[in-house]
N, C-alpha and C positions, 0 to 999 in steps of 0.2 A: 504493500500500500504506500509506504513512504517513497519508494523508488518511482512508482507510477505517478504520484503527485508531482514529484520534482520534474520528471521528464515531460509531463503534460504542460508544464508552465513555459517551456521554451517555444519560440516561434518556429524553430527548425529542429530536425533530429540532432541529438547530441552525440558527437563522435569523440570529443576530447573533454577531459575533466581534470581539474586541479583540486586536490584535497589539502586543506590547511590544518596543520596539527594532527597528522594522521595517527599518531600513537602506534599501537600494535596492529592496526589495520582492520578492526571490526567493520567499520563503514566502508573501507576500501574494498573488501571482499564483496560487499553488497553491490556497489556501483560498478565494479569490474564485470559483473554479470551482463550489463547492457551497454556499457561505454567501451568503445574499442581501445582507447588509449587513456589510461588514468595515470596522472602524476601525483604521487603522495609526498608531501614535504613535512618534515618535523625537525626541530633543532637538536633532538636527542638521538645520538647515534645508536644507543642500545635499543631504543624503541623501534627504529627503522630496521635494525638487524632482526628483531623479533617479527616485525611486519613481513619481511621478505620470506620468512618460513611458511607463511600462511596464504599468500596472495598468488595469483597467476603470474607466470614468468613475464608476461607482457607489461606488468605494472612498472612504471618508472618511479624511482625514488630519488630524493635530493635532501641532503641535510641542510636545512635552512629554516630560519624563522620567516614569518610572513613579510616582515619589514626588510629582510635581506634578499628576498627573491628577485631575480632578474626580471625586467619588464619587457623582454624581447619576444614574448609569445602570448597569444590570447587563447581562451578556452570557451567552449560552448557552455560549460558549467563550472562554477567555482563553489565549493561547499566546505562547511566546517561542522564537524560532529562534536558538539560540546567543547569546542576549543576556541571559539571566537573571542571570548572574554580575555584570553591571554594576549590578544593583539593590542598594539598601541592605539589609543583613540585618535591622536593627531594624524590626519591624512589617511585614515583607514579607508574611507569610501572613495576618495579620488584614486588611491592605489588599487582598490578593488575594481574600479571602473576600467583601469588600464589592463586588467587581467581577463575580464569577462568580455567576450565578443559581443558587439551590438546585436540585440535580439536574444542573447543568451541569458542564462539564469544564475543568480546567486541564491544559495540555500544554506540555512543554518538550522540545526536541529539538535535537540537534547532535552533533558529533563531529569529531575531527581529520581533516584531509585530508592524506594522506601519499603520496609517490611509491611506487608498487607495486614498482618495481625497487630492490632493496636497494643496488645500486651508486650509483644516483642519490640515494637517501635519505642514504647515507653521505657523498657529496660535498657535499650541502646542509648536513648536520650539521657537517662539517669547516670550511666557510667561515663558518658561523654562530657557531662556538665563541668567537671573540674578542669577539663582541658579546653573545651570549645563551647561557646554559647550556642552556636549553630554550625552545621556543616553545609548550609545552603549558600549558593553563590549570589551575593546581592546584585541587583540590577546595576550594570555599569553606568547607566545614565540617570539612576535614581528614580526610575518609574515605579510607583507604588504597586504592590502585587495585585491590588484590586482593580487596576485599570484594565480595560478590555484589550488594548494593544500593548504588548510587552516589548522590551528590547530583544533583538535589534530592529524589530519592525518600526519602533519609534524613530530611530535614526535613519532608517532607509526611507521613510516617508519624507524626511527633510532633505535627503540627498538629491541634488539636481540630476544625478546620473542614473537613477533607478526609478522604475514605475511599477504599477500593478503589484503592490505590496500585499501579501496575504499571510494570515496566521491561522493555523489549524492545529488540532490536537488529535493524536493517534493513541488510542487506549491500548495498553499492553499489560499482561499479567503472565508471570512465569516464575519458576522455582530456581533457586541457586543453592549450591552447597554452602555451608558456613564459610569454608576457606575461600570459595569464589567470591562471596560477598565481601569478605575482608580484602581480597585482592582488588575489587572494585573501589572500596573506600580509599585504598592507597593511591588511586589516581585522582582523587578529588583534591582541589587546591587547598581547602581548609586543613586537611590532614597532611598534605604534601609539605606545607610550610612549617609544620611543627618540628622541633628538634628531634633528631633520630631516636633518642632515648625516650622522649615523651610519646612519640608515635608508636614505638614498639610496646610500651606499657599500655597505652590506650587500646591498641589492637588486642592485647592479651585480655584486657577486661571485657571488651566487646565480645571476643570469642567465647568467654565463659557464660554469657547470657544468651547466646544464640542456639537455636535448635540445629540439628544436623542438616536439615533442609529448611531453607527460608523462603516462604512464599512472598513474592515481590510485586509491588505496584511500580510500573515503569512507563508511565505515559510519556509520549514524546510531543513536545511543542515544536512545530515546524514553521519557519518563516521563509517565504519565497519572495523574490523580486526579479523583475526583468530589466536588463540593461537597455537604457534608451539609446537610440541611434545618435542623438546629440543631446547635450545637457539642456535642462528645462529653460534656463534663461536665454539660450540661443534659439531654441525651437519656437519660443513665443514672440520673437522679433521678426519683423518683415525682412525678407531676403533682399539684399541690395540689387538694384537693377543695373544692367550694363549700359 
């Protein structure tokens, strides 16, 4: 469903895609099913090494942050799976516009992964409290959680380079082993920035309150936008006559 929604948003068939912050390649594997050439970038060499073990041989990889990427190629699709908040705000959308081909698509998707059982969620929250007030990622532009349109849709609506901004939610439920759930937590920025000793102790405490199999709520919020053929301020002006 996620893949279909992204592909349907493009004006033309998508043959090339760029993934920002690909990590170990979970989203890469999904998009490589339909996109002929996927380029996955990540600043972490270890992440990319793990990604290469699991993706088709045709997937290209490059060790780079979004801000370091060369701007000598454009793509029919640029997407970020729970990684856009790591990019620098200044110049984010003008740089994105240089990477997305006119008529092509930008997509950002992700969402919190929570235990579906309220008792398990409360137990995790209780042992987490001495270390973290919350493990949720705050909105990078300060949009309150009760607003209908969330970030990055809020910024995309203001960008002169993007149009047809859409937000949708894809409901997901599945089970994880306790160890896989802890592995997921280790990728979340709130845990990632803890001191190694604190992080190890927190994971030990969380592991003690988890059942062997954790039923999860994993809804995905998807933001889509299409790259304009020219920026809004130019397209609204009359063309000069010869």
